[in-house]
Each structure stands twice: as structure tokens, then as C-alpha cells.
Short mmCIF file of the C-alpha atoms (twelve columns), coordinates in Angstrom:
data_MODEL
# 
_entry.id   MODEL 
# 
loop_
_atom_site.group_PDB 
_atom_site.id 
_atom_site.type_symbol 
_atom_site.label_atom_id 
_atom_site.label_alt_id 
_atom_site.label_comp_id 
_atom_site.label_asym_id 
_atom_site.label_seq_id 
_atom_site.Cartn_x 
_atom_site.Cartn_y 
_atom_site.Cartn_z 
_atom_site.pdbx_PDB_model_num 
ATOM 1   C CA . MET A 1   -26.001 -1.348  10.582  1 
ATOM 2   C CA . ALA A 2   -24.853 2.302   11.319  1 
ATOM 3   C CA . ILE A 3   -21.771 3.613   9.824   1 
ATOM 4   C CA . GLN A 4   -19.712 5.445   12.380  1 
ATOM 5   C CA . PRO A 5   -17.796 8.668   11.721  1 
ATOM 6   C CA . PHE A 6   -14.000 8.294   11.870  1 
ATOM 7   C CA . LYS A 7   -12.065 9.882   14.760  1 
ATOM 8   C CA . THR A 8   -9.358  7.295   15.180  1 
ATOM 9   C CA . ILE A 9   -7.791  5.281   12.349  1 
ATOM 10  C CA . ILE A 10  -5.661  2.155   12.987  1 
ATOM 11  C CA . VAL A 11  -2.947  1.705   10.610  1 
ATOM 12  C CA . CYS A 12  -1.543  -1.831  10.808  1 
ATOM 13  C CA . GLY A 13  2.043   -2.413  9.441   1 
ATOM 14  C CA . ALA A 14  5.107   -0.195  10.010  1 
ATOM 15  C CA . GLY A 15  6.733   -0.710  6.694   1 
ATOM 16  C CA . THR A 16  7.140   1.965   4.099   1 
ATOM 17  C CA . MET A 17  3.443   1.922   3.018   1 
ATOM 18  C CA . GLY A 18  2.196   1.735   6.639   1 
ATOM 19  C CA . SER A 19  4.250   4.671   7.647   1 
ATOM 20  C CA . GLY A 20  3.046   6.738   4.626   1 
ATOM 21  C CA . ILE A 21  -0.458  6.037   5.273   1 
ATOM 22  C CA . ALA A 22  -0.082  6.947   9.069   1 
ATOM 23  C CA . GLN A 23  1.580   10.253  7.966   1 
ATOM 24  C CA . VAL A 24  -1.225  11.034  5.622   1 
ATOM 25  C CA . ALA A 25  -4.018  10.320  8.004   1 
ATOM 26  C CA . ALA A 26  -2.360  12.292  10.741  1 
ATOM 27  C CA . THR A 27  -1.708  15.251  8.491   1 
ATOM 28  C CA . ALA A 28  -5.408  15.367  7.815   1 
ATOM 29  C CA . GLY A 29  -6.067  15.629  11.508  1 
ATOM 30  C CA . PHE A 30  -7.152  12.187  12.344  1 
ATOM 31  C CA . GLN A 31  -5.903  10.482  15.454  1 
ATOM 32  C CA . VAL A 32  -3.874  7.562   14.294  1 
ATOM 33  C CA . ILE A 33  -2.730  4.322   16.108  1 
ATOM 34  C CA . GLN A 34  0.250   2.554   14.206  1 
ATOM 35  C CA . PHE A 35  0.337   -1.236  15.087  1 
ATOM 36  C CA . ASP A 36  3.073   -3.453  14.330  1 
ATOM 37  C CA . LEU A 37  4.451   -6.471  16.315  1 
ATOM 38  C CA . ASN A 38  7.912   -5.463  15.707  1 
ATOM 39  C CA . GLN A 39  8.928   -2.591  18.055  1 
ATOM 40  C CA . ALA A 40  12.001  -1.739  16.002  1 
ATOM 41  C CA . MET A 41  9.913   -1.191  12.909  1 
ATOM 42  C CA . LEU A 42  7.608   1.187   14.931  1 
ATOM 43  C CA . GLU A 43  10.568  3.197   15.996  1 
ATOM 44  C CA . LYS A 44  11.955  3.404   12.474  1 
ATOM 45  C CA . SER A 45  8.485   4.300   11.282  1 
ATOM 46  C CA . ALA A 46  8.384   7.156   13.756  1 
ATOM 47  C CA . GLN A 47  11.914  8.387   12.522  1 
ATOM 48  C CA . ASN A 48  10.787  8.189   8.930   1 
ATOM 49  C CA . ILE A 49  7.597   10.052  9.380   1 
ATOM 50  C CA . ALA A 50  9.566   12.809  11.196  1 
ATOM 51  C CA . LEU A 51  12.172  12.975  8.452   1 
ATOM 52  C CA . SER A 52  9.296   13.138  5.813   1 
ATOM 53  C CA . LEU A 53  7.570   15.911  7.606   1 
ATOM 54  C CA . GLN A 54  10.761  17.725  7.901   1 
ATOM 55  C CA . LYS A 55  11.215  17.719  4.154   1 
ATOM 56  C CA . PHE A 56  7.717   19.183  3.769   1 
ATOM 57  C CA . LEU A 57  8.483   21.914  6.467   1 
ATOM 58  C CA . ASP A 58  11.782  22.787  4.742   1 
ATOM 59  C CA . LYS A 59  9.818   23.129  1.437   1 
ATOM 60  C CA . GLY A 60  7.329   25.465  3.087   1 
ATOM 61  C CA . LYS A 61  4.459   22.958  2.481   1 
ATOM 62  C CA . ILE A 62  3.537   22.742  6.160   1 
ATOM 63  C CA . THR A 63  4.019   24.981  9.078   1 
ATOM 64  C CA . ALA A 64  6.073   24.220  12.226  1 
ATOM 65  C CA . SER A 65  2.758   23.989  14.218  1 
ATOM 66  C CA . GLU A 66  1.341   21.527  11.530  1 
ATOM 67  C CA . TYR A 67  4.624   19.594  11.912  1 
ATOM 68  C CA . GLN A 68  4.242   19.145  15.603  1 
ATOM 69  C CA . GLN A 69  0.424   18.490  15.473  1 
ATOM 70  C CA . THR A 70  0.946   15.641  12.943  1 
ATOM 71  C CA . ILE A 71  3.597   14.151  15.062  1 
ATOM 72  C CA . GLN A 72  1.289   14.330  18.119  1 
ATOM 73  C CA . ASN A 73  -1.593  12.666  16.307  1 
ATOM 74  C CA . ILE A 74  0.336   9.381   16.011  1 
ATOM 75  C CA . GLN A 75  0.504   6.754   18.719  1 
ATOM 76  C CA . TYR A 76  2.728   3.765   18.300  1 
ATOM 77  C CA . THR A 77  1.907   0.416   19.770  1 
ATOM 78  C CA . SER A 78  2.907   -3.349  19.418  1 
ATOM 79  C CA . SER A 79  -0.107  -4.427  21.407  1 
ATOM 80  C CA . ILE A 80  -3.224  -5.184  19.398  1 
ATOM 81  C CA . ALA A 81  -5.362  -4.601  22.391  1 
ATOM 82  C CA . ASP A 82  -4.512  -0.801  22.015  1 
ATOM 83  C CA . CYS A 83  -6.015  -0.829  18.493  1 
ATOM 84  C CA . LYS A 84  -9.458  0.765   19.274  1 
ATOM 85  C CA . GLY A 85  -10.969 2.943   16.563  1 
ATOM 86  C CA . GLN A 86  -13.564 3.272   13.927  1 
ATOM 87  C CA . LEU A 87  -11.441 2.407   10.811  1 
ATOM 88  C CA . VAL A 88  -8.483  0.019   10.361  1 
ATOM 89  C CA . ILE A 89  -6.155  0.381   7.290   1 
ATOM 90  C CA . GLU A 90  -4.204  -2.781  6.930   1 
ATOM 91  C CA . ALA A 91  -0.753  -2.545  5.225   1 
ATOM 92  C CA . ILE A 92  0.831   -5.977  6.348   1 
ATOM 93  C CA . ILE A 93  2.370   -8.888  4.392   1 
ATOM 94  C CA . GLU A 94  0.661   -9.876  1.343   1 
ATOM 95  C CA . LYS A 95  -0.793  -13.119 2.728   1 
ATOM 96  C CA . PRO A 96  -4.559  -13.542 2.729   1 
ATOM 97  C CA . SER A 97  -4.398  -15.670 5.987   1 
ATOM 98  C CA . ALA A 98  -2.493  -13.087 7.895   1 
ATOM 99  C CA . LYS A 99  -4.831  -10.230 6.838   1 
ATOM 100 C CA . ILE A 100 -7.898  -12.461 7.766   1 
ATOM 101 C CA . ASP A 101 -6.446  -13.199 11.274  1 
ATOM 102 C CA . LEU A 102 -5.642  -9.630  11.780  1 
ATOM 103 C CA . PHE A 103 -9.211  -8.360  10.848  1 
ATOM 104 C CA . ASN A 104 -10.921 -10.923 12.819  1 
ATOM 105 C CA . GLN A 105 -8.897  -10.061 16.047  1 
ATOM 106 C CA . LEU A 106 -9.691  -6.441  15.412  1 
ATOM 107 C CA . LEU A 107 -13.433 -7.113  14.974  1 
ATOM 108 C CA . LEU A 108 -13.327 -8.904  18.340  1 
ATOM 109 C CA . ILE A 109 -11.759 -5.784  20.018  1 
ATOM 110 C CA . ASN A 110 -13.799 -3.156  18.306  1 
ATOM 111 C CA . GLY A 111 -17.165 -4.759  17.499  1 
ATOM 112 C CA . SER A 112 -18.641 -5.654  14.081  1 
ATOM 113 C CA . ASP A 113 -19.254 -1.902  13.162  1 
ATOM 114 C CA . LEU A 114 -15.400 -1.559  12.566  1 
ATOM 115 C CA . VAL A 115 -14.603 -0.589  9.005   1 
ATOM 116 C CA . LEU A 116 -11.899 -2.879  7.452   1 
ATOM 117 C CA . ALA A 117 -9.788  -1.455  4.609   1 
ATOM 118 C CA . THR A 118 -7.084  -3.453  3.063   1 
ATOM 119 C CA . ASN A 119 -4.209  -1.752  1.169   1 
ATOM 120 C CA . THR A 120 -3.579  -4.914  -0.821  1 
ATOM 121 C CA . SER A 121 -2.348  -4.320  -4.283  1 
ATOM 122 C CA . SER A 122 -3.603  -7.518  -5.954  1 
ATOM 123 C CA . ILE A 123 -5.155  -9.979  -3.465  1 
ATOM 124 C CA . SER A 124 -9.001  -10.586 -4.145  1 
ATOM 125 C CA . ILE A 125 -11.196 -8.443  -1.700  1 
ATOM 126 C CA . ASP A 126 -13.771 -11.155 -1.830  1 
ATOM 127 C CA . ALA A 127 -11.251 -14.074 -0.961  1 
ATOM 128 C CA . ILE A 128 -10.372 -12.106 2.210   1 
ATOM 129 C CA . ALA A 129 -13.981 -11.166 2.957   1 
ATOM 130 C CA . THR A 130 -15.444 -14.833 2.775   1 
ATOM 131 C CA . SER A 131 -13.362 -15.724 5.951   1 
ATOM 132 C CA . LEU A 132 -14.312 -12.789 8.053   1 
ATOM 133 C CA . VAL A 133 -16.865 -12.539 10.639  1 
ATOM 134 C CA . ALA A 134 -18.174 -9.288  9.145   1 
ATOM 135 C CA . PRO A 135 -17.497 -9.634  5.333   1 
ATOM 136 C CA . ALA A 136 -19.759 -6.605  4.444   1 
ATOM 137 C CA . GLN A 137 -17.402 -4.269  6.432   1 
ATOM 138 C CA . LEU A 138 -14.320 -4.926  4.193   1 
ATOM 139 C CA . VAL A 139 -13.292 -2.593  1.435   1 
ATOM 140 C CA . GLY A 140 -10.074 -2.132  -0.627  1 
ATOM 141 C CA . LEU A 141 -8.216  1.138   -0.008  1 
ATOM 142 C CA . HIS A 142 -5.155  0.874   -2.161  1 
ATOM 143 C CA . PHE A 143 -2.564  3.710   -1.793  1 
ATOM 144 C CA . PHE A 144 0.504   4.171   -4.004  1 
ATOM 145 C CA . ASN A 145 4.098   4.551   -3.055  1 
ATOM 146 C CA . PRO A 146 5.235   6.958   -1.503  1 
ATOM 147 C CA . ALA A 147 1.927   7.552   -0.099  1 
ATOM 148 C CA . PRO A 148 2.429   11.146  1.220   1 
ATOM 149 C CA . LEU A 149 3.187   12.210  -2.473  1 
ATOM 150 C CA . MET A 150 0.988   9.950   -4.613  1 
ATOM 151 C CA . LYS A 151 -2.594  11.356  -5.132  1 
ATOM 152 C CA . LEU A 152 -4.323  8.258   -6.573  1 
ATOM 153 C CA . VAL A 153 -6.185  5.811   -4.235  1 
ATOM 154 C CA . GLU A 154 -8.115  2.931   -5.585  1 
ATOM 155 C CA . ILE A 155 -11.246 2.073   -3.747  1 
ATOM 156 C CA . ILE A 156 -12.113 -1.718  -4.484  1 
ATOM 157 C CA . LYS A 157 -15.799 -2.774  -3.813  1 
ATOM 158 C CA . GLY A 158 -16.206 -6.557  -3.244  1 
ATOM 159 C CA . GLN A 159 -19.305 -8.440  -3.615  1 
ATOM 160 C CA . PHE A 160 -20.119 -8.126  -0.027  1 
ATOM 161 C CA . THR A 161 -18.947 -4.436  0.651   1 
ATOM 162 C CA . LEU A 162 -21.701 -2.082  2.042   1 
ATOM 163 C CA . PRO A 163 -22.335 0.663   -0.567  1 
ATOM 164 C CA . ALA A 164 -22.343 3.090   2.443   1 
ATOM 165 C CA . ILE A 165 -18.830 2.097   3.188   1 
ATOM 166 C CA . VAL A 166 -17.766 2.765   -0.406  1 
ATOM 167 C CA . ASP A 167 -19.315 6.311   -0.211  1 
ATOM 168 C CA . GLN A 168 -17.467 6.774   3.143   1 
ATOM 169 C CA . MET A 169 -14.139 5.640   1.585   1 
ATOM 170 C CA . VAL A 170 -14.765 8.395   -1.243  1 
ATOM 171 C CA . ALA A 171 -15.311 11.066  1.273   1 
ATOM 172 C CA . LEU A 172 -12.257 9.850   3.440   1 
ATOM 173 C CA . THR A 173 -10.035 9.856   0.503   1 
ATOM 174 C CA . LYS A 174 -10.940 13.336  -0.384  1 
ATOM 175 C CA . GLN A 175 -10.344 14.424  3.317   1 
ATOM 176 C CA . LEU A 176 -6.844  13.050  2.843   1 
ATOM 177 C CA . GLN A 177 -6.316  15.314  -0.205  1 
ATOM 178 C CA . LYS A 178 -6.160  12.271  -2.427  1 
ATOM 179 C CA . THR A 179 -7.990  11.443  -5.578  1 
ATOM 180 C CA . PRO A 180 -10.368 8.518   -5.245  1 
ATOM 181 C CA . VAL A 181 -11.240 5.901   -8.187  1 
ATOM 182 C CA . ILE A 182 -13.828 3.260   -7.567  1 
ATOM 183 C CA . CYS A 183 -13.126 -0.155  -9.128  1 
ATOM 184 C CA . LYS A 184 -14.646 -3.617  -8.947  1 
ATOM 185 C CA . ASP A 185 -12.757 -6.535  -7.330  1 
ATOM 186 C CA . SER A 186 -10.597 -8.043  -10.196 1 
ATOM 187 C CA . PRO A 187 -7.000  -9.208  -10.617 1 
ATOM 188 C CA . GLY A 188 -4.610  -6.362  -10.130 1 
ATOM 189 C CA . PHE A 189 -7.681  -4.011  -9.972  1 
ATOM 190 C CA . ILE A 190 -6.885  -1.062  -12.387 1 
ATOM 191 C CA . VAL A 191 -3.292  0.190   -12.027 1 
ATOM 192 C CA . ASN A 192 -1.435  -3.054  -11.310 1 
ATOM 193 C CA . ARG A 193 -3.554  -4.811  -14.049 1 
ATOM 194 C CA . VAL A 194 -2.493  -2.115  -16.631 1 
ATOM 195 C CA . ALA A 195 1.067   -1.554  -15.252 1 
ATOM 196 C CA . ARG A 196 2.039   -5.238  -15.743 1 
ATOM 197 C CA . PRO A 197 3.251   -4.704  -19.340 1 
ATOM 198 C CA . TYR A 198 5.345   -1.582  -18.385 1 
ATOM 199 C CA . TYR A 199 7.431   -3.857  -15.845 1 
ATOM 200 C CA . LEU A 200 7.301   -7.080  -17.879 1 
ATOM 201 C CA . GLU A 201 8.094   -5.968  -21.258 1 
ATOM 202 C CA . ALA A 202 11.009  -3.895  -19.841 1 
ATOM 203 C CA . MET A 203 12.385  -6.847  -18.100 1 
ATOM 204 C CA . HIS A 204 11.844  -9.154  -21.212 1 
ATOM 205 C CA . MET A 205 13.809  -6.770  -23.439 1 
ATOM 206 C CA . VAL A 206 16.872  -6.827  -20.915 1 
ATOM 207 C CA . GLN A 207 16.560  -10.493 -20.434 1 
ATOM 208 C CA . HIS A 208 16.792  -10.993 -24.263 1 
ATOM 209 C CA . GLY A 209 19.710  -8.639  -24.645 1 
ATOM 210 C CA . LEU A 210 17.674  -6.014  -26.821 1 
ATOM 211 C CA . ALA A 211 18.547  -3.091  -24.315 1 
ATOM 212 C CA . THR A 212 20.102  -2.393  -20.973 1 
ATOM 213 C CA . MET A 213 18.003  -1.541  -17.944 1 
ATOM 214 C CA . GLU A 214 19.673  1.948   -17.825 1 
ATOM 215 C CA . GLN A 215 18.702  2.476   -21.566 1 
ATOM 216 C CA . VAL A 216 15.039  1.308   -20.974 1 
ATOM 217 C CA . ASP A 217 14.790  3.708   -18.000 1 
ATOM 218 C CA . ALA A 218 16.461  6.725   -19.629 1 
ATOM 219 C CA . VAL A 219 13.950  6.292   -22.813 1 
ATOM 220 C CA . LEU A 220 10.822  6.083   -20.752 1 
ATOM 221 C CA . GLU A 221 11.785  9.009   -18.388 1 
ATOM 222 C CA . ALA A 222 12.515  11.047  -21.392 1 
ATOM 223 C CA . THR A 223 9.101   10.446  -22.851 1 
ATOM 224 C CA . GLY A 224 7.394   11.506  -19.705 1 
ATOM 225 C CA . PHE A 225 7.388   8.836   -17.177 1 
ATOM 226 C CA . LYS A 226 8.731   10.189  -13.781 1 
ATOM 227 C CA . MET A 227 10.469  7.015   -13.193 1 
ATOM 228 C CA . GLY A 228 11.578  4.231   -15.519 1 
ATOM 229 C CA . PRO A 229 10.360  0.541   -14.814 1 
ATOM 230 C CA . PHE A 230 13.501  -0.645  -13.105 1 
ATOM 231 C CA . LYS A 231 13.837  2.379   -10.768 1 
ATOM 232 C CA . LEU A 232 10.171  2.080   -9.964  1 
ATOM 233 C CA . MET A 233 10.331  -1.714  -9.202  1 
ATOM 234 C CA . ASP A 234 13.368  -0.980  -6.827  1 
ATOM 235 C CA . LEU A 235 11.257  1.590   -5.051  1 
ATOM 236 C CA . ILE A 236 8.287   -0.478  -4.746  1 
ATOM 237 C CA . GLY A 237 10.357  -3.530  -3.741  1 
ATOM 238 C CA . LEU A 238 11.086  -6.435  -6.043  1 
ATOM 239 C CA . ASP A 239 9.425   -8.868  -3.796  1 
ATOM 240 C CA . ILE A 240 6.136   -6.965  -3.594  1 
ATOM 241 C CA . ASN A 241 6.285   -6.352  -7.480  1 
ATOM 242 C CA . TYR A 242 7.017   -9.946  -8.261  1 
ATOM 243 C CA . SER A 243 4.194   -11.010 -5.960  1 
ATOM 244 C CA . VAL A 244 1.658   -8.879  -7.804  1 
ATOM 245 C CA . SER A 245 2.816   -10.206 -11.192 1 
ATOM 246 C CA . THR A 246 2.362   -13.664 -9.959  1 
ATOM 247 C CA . ILE A 247 -1.031  -13.232 -8.637  1 
ATOM 248 C CA . VAL A 248 -2.424  -11.229 -11.714 1 
ATOM 249 C CA . TRP A 249 -0.844  -13.937 -14.028 1 
ATOM 250 C CA . GLU A 250 -2.215  -16.888 -12.090 1 
ATOM 251 C CA . ASP A 251 -5.712  -15.129 -11.467 1 
ATOM 252 C CA . LEU A 252 -5.978  -14.535 -15.373 1 
ATOM 253 C CA . GLY A 253 -5.215  -18.098 -16.319 1 
ATOM 254 C CA . LYS A 254 -1.502  -17.809 -16.762 1 
ATOM 255 C CA . PRO A 255 -1.347  -16.170 -20.192 1 
ATOM 256 C CA . ASP A 256 2.205   -16.034 -21.687 1 
ATOM 257 C CA . ARG A 257 2.177   -12.242 -22.038 1 
ATOM 258 C CA . LEU A 258 1.782   -11.754 -18.344 1 
ATOM 259 C CA . LYS A 259 4.201   -14.639 -17.201 1 
ATOM 260 C CA . PRO A 260 6.717   -13.074 -14.377 1 
ATOM 261 C CA . ALA A 261 10.138  -12.421 -15.566 1 
ATOM 262 C CA . ASP A 262 12.977  -14.790 -14.610 1 
ATOM 263 C CA . ILE A 263 15.388  -11.948 -13.904 1 
ATOM 264 C CA . GLN A 264 13.067  -10.464 -11.240 1 
ATOM 265 C CA . LYS A 265 12.664  -13.855 -9.701  1 
ATOM 266 C CA . GLU A 266 16.447  -14.314 -9.353  1 
ATOM 267 C CA . LYS A 267 16.625  -10.890 -7.670  1 
ATOM 268 C CA . VAL A 268 13.988  -11.877 -5.223  1 
ATOM 269 C CA . ASN A 269 15.574  -15.405 -4.662  1 
ATOM 270 C CA . GLU A 270 18.876  -13.917 -3.751  1 
ATOM 271 C CA . GLY A 271 17.306  -11.206 -1.445  1 
ATOM 272 C CA . SER A 272 18.235  -8.172  -3.754  1 
ATOM 273 C CA . LEU A 273 14.714  -6.414  -3.188  1 
ATOM 274 C CA . GLY A 274 15.671  -2.888  -4.241  1 
ATOM 275 C CA . VAL A 275 16.044  0.269   -2.151  1 
ATOM 276 C CA . LYS A 276 15.035  -1.362  1.004   1 
ATOM 277 C CA . THR A 277 17.864  -3.822  0.825   1 
ATOM 278 C CA . LYS A 278 20.283  -1.266  -0.730  1 
ATOM 279 C CA . LYS A 279 20.450  -3.630  -3.812  1 
ATOM 280 C CA . GLY A 280 18.029  -4.524  -6.554  1 
ATOM 281 C CA . PHE A 281 18.406  -3.730  -10.277 1 
ATOM 282 C CA . TYR A 282 20.648  -0.952  -8.987  1 
ATOM 283 C CA . GLN A 283 22.924  -0.330  -6.223  1 
ATOM 284 C CA . TYR A 284 22.101  2.130   -3.477  1 
ATOM 285 C CA . GLN A 285 24.192  3.755   -0.747  1 
# 
């Protein structure tokens, strides 16, 4: 099966991550189609991308012409029939069934040569691939938030993934001015597997009254971390972070050391999800 060069990249999902990926791809010169069923989300995404690019312009990191060209490179649509390209990067809800349904619809529209990349932070690549009509076309392409600033991208190879697609993802990641790291399909991949204690131990300390979240954040930031665990969880979204912790914990056999924290579960249940809801571990304007 021939691997087609990428000209148009379809980005599915208009949330924070989808918007960031769309911006990164458009800045690199690709034609981008951003798809979301929610028109209001698409409009918000367009506004957020423009604001983000304006910050880069104000800091002298891009020129006015680069700003305009990036804006022009993105098409927004709520119709899946418009989603025609060579690569799709999915950044929708963290539910395997939703991702599988989306990918199979896009394969019908584009044909089996379409490269399928999922931005999932913890769902098994193989678990998704087994229900696809073209499992060998699926690869993990995990960006980190905020995508326009964070350099690392995990490239996750499943047991079905064509080696040529992995090579193509490495080349693409470099085109996007990112740093690729290839890893095997395993719970949490690399970063989210290693990062669990960073979040969980911090929450357990607060939960047991050993320190306040402000103290934990302050100490870790003072030792070199750009953000303390509580600020970082608020930025990522407590629902997303809790979901990742739950998946890693369950997939590794529910070890006590990785059990999700009760204080985070309570925040999720009450809808306090962090920056996006103006309230999480901290309050936001």
C-alpha cells in the first residue's frame, strides 16, 4: 500500500488540544480542515487560534504575513463530508467507541490509504485498531498541552501499525518543529506512565493533611518544574487527568500506588474541571 505525502491534514475536535494541533499544522504550511459537530466550538477555536497567533506576532516570533497565511490555511467545518485529506489527527472525547466510529467514517470518505493518528493520552492503540477496517493505518500521535508551545510528541506504534507510517510520523513531527519520541503501545505510553506519581503523590499528601496544594506547587516550581502538579492538572483538565489515571491504574492491574485520588474524583463529580470551567483546585477569573 502506497503512503501518500501529506498536503491536507484533518484535525477532528475543536477543544483546546484540537485547536492547538490545527494551529501547529497550519503554521507549518499544511492545509488544515478542522472538524467538530459543534459549530460554537469551531467558532471558539477560530478565535483562540487567532489570539494565540497574535501573541506570537506581538513577541516577534512570527511576521504579519505568517499570521495571515496561517489563518488562511485553516478551514472549519461541522460536516464530516468535507473532511478529505491524507492524514487525520483525532483529538475528540477519550472513548474508544467514538474514535473507532469516527475513523471508520473517514476511511469510507477518503479510502483505505488515509493515515489515522490518534492523540489519545492513554487508550491502547491496539484496542482501537482491532475495530477499524484498516488497522495498519492507525498510529498514536500524542501532543502535549499547550500544543503550540510544547515540543515533545509521542509516536505510538501498535502491533498493526505499518513501519512506513511510523517513519512518516517522525518526519511530520520534525516538520511541525516538534521533537518525536517513538514508543510501544503500553498503558500511559511514556510520559503519562512516568507522570502518574507526580500527580498522585501530590494529591495524597494534600488528602492526608501533610501539605497544602499551594505548598506542593511552590516547592516543585522552586526545584525547576515549570508548573506544580495542581496547576498543571487544572490546565490539562481534571476530567482528562483523572481518566488517564484510571486507565493506567486499571490496565496495570490496579496497584495501590497508582490508585486515582479521591480528591480529584470529587472535583470531577462536581464539575470543577480546572481552567476550562474557571474552577478546579484553584479559582480562575
